[in-house]
Residue, then its C-alpha position, 0 to 999 in steps of 0.5 A: m622206711s626200712h624195707a627187706a633186704p635186698n634193697t637199694l633203699n636201705y642205703m643210708v647217708g646220714k644226718g642228724k641231731v644229738y641231744f644231752d640231758r645231763l645229770d645235775s649233782n643230785n642225780l637229776p635230769t636237766g633237760e635235753m640240750d641241742l649239742g649243735n652241728d655234730p660232723t660225726f656220730s658214731n655207735t660201736p658194739v664193744i663185746e669182750e670173749l673169753d676163749h676156752y682151748s683144748s690142751m688134749s693134742g700137741v697143738k691146742t685148739k679153741d673149743k669154747s668162746a663165751i661172751i662175758s660182756n656186751d657193751i656200746s661205746l659212742k663217739f661224736t664230734l661238736d664244732e659249736i663251741n658254746v659255753d653250754n658245750l664246754v661245760l660237758a667238755l671240760m668238766g664244769d658244774k653248769v654255765e656260771y656268771i661273773s658280773q659287776s655293777d657300774g661304779n668309780q675305783v679310787n686309788a686301786v693299788i698296783t705294782a709296776h713291772i716294765g713291759k707287763y700287765a697288772k690287773l685290776p679289780h674290775r673289768n669293762l673299764t670305760p675308755g679315757t677314764v683311767d688315771l694313774t698316778n704316783v702313791a702320793g697323787t702328785v704325778h700323774y702318767t700319761e696314757g699311750v706313754d707311761f702306760s696303756v689300758d686294756s679296758v675289756i679285761g681291766r688290766i694296765k701295762i707299764l711300758s718300757g721308755g717311760v717314767i715309771a720304774e719297776n716295781q713302783t707302787l701306783h695307784v689307779d683311778y677309773v671308771y667301770e661299766a656293769i657287765s655280765y659274762p657267762a663263764v665255765f669253771p673246769a673241772t668241779r665235776s668228776e663225771v658228765e652223765g645223762l641221756l643222749r638222744f639222736v634224731g636222724d635226719v638222713t640225706f637218704g635212707s631211714n631216719y632212726e632215733v636212738c635213745y641211751w638212759r645213761v652215757k658217761l661222757k669225757v672229752t678225748g681229744d684237744i680243744n684247738l683255740i688256735s688253729d687254721e681249722w675249725t674247732q673241734i671237740e672229740f667225745e667218747g661215750d660209754v653207755l651204762d646199764d639202767s635196769a633199775n629205771h628200764p628193765t625191759q630196755p636196759k640201755g635204750y632203743w632205736i626207732d625206724l622213724s620212717a616206718g612209723v604208723s599213726a594209731h589214728s590212720 
């Protein structure tokens, strides 16, 4: 708990968790989501002052300084890269799903481009079931010699050195299996806004709960998909006024959880 200063027990080595309750397209809460491991979480007061200078002498002097805005800016970093966090980072609406039932495809039409892939109508192909032919169905081409198969994504690559000609029209038969992939559709929302809560679990010092009613998030750095370091997502948040719903706490609160006293104690 907090102690009257000076006291070394007030020194802090902070840790904790960040939660976000995003507002949906109807401005309704969707529930507090644990954002996972957060290597950093910081709060920065942003104070804007308007200075006034006297011009009644040769060297003007500051004779008034007025605070004209008092805001809070947040910064935090996530290194758990999952679809839920990517929806926030890429400004998607929600986690969507790309799904297919199992089945058999007959005569899917592709155009041959040597050394390049042609996408098929389905994913998750059953290995060994792809039959690639000419349009008439009279010539069956050989996998590994004339073409290769990307079964996961559902693509045919026409190999150089085979007998298939550039721009040749081909037919593909194959079996595909049922699958459902979680997906993010980027830039489908213009903003990411909601309640943000931090719950401390310190190494040393007092545990604080920090809650801001309305925070608008944006990503401030790259999301590296190729790197020799752990991939991270860097966020900034602007704390907005919510006087309409919380007139006495328009932006939020900080609570010293370590100092709590039970009402029944």
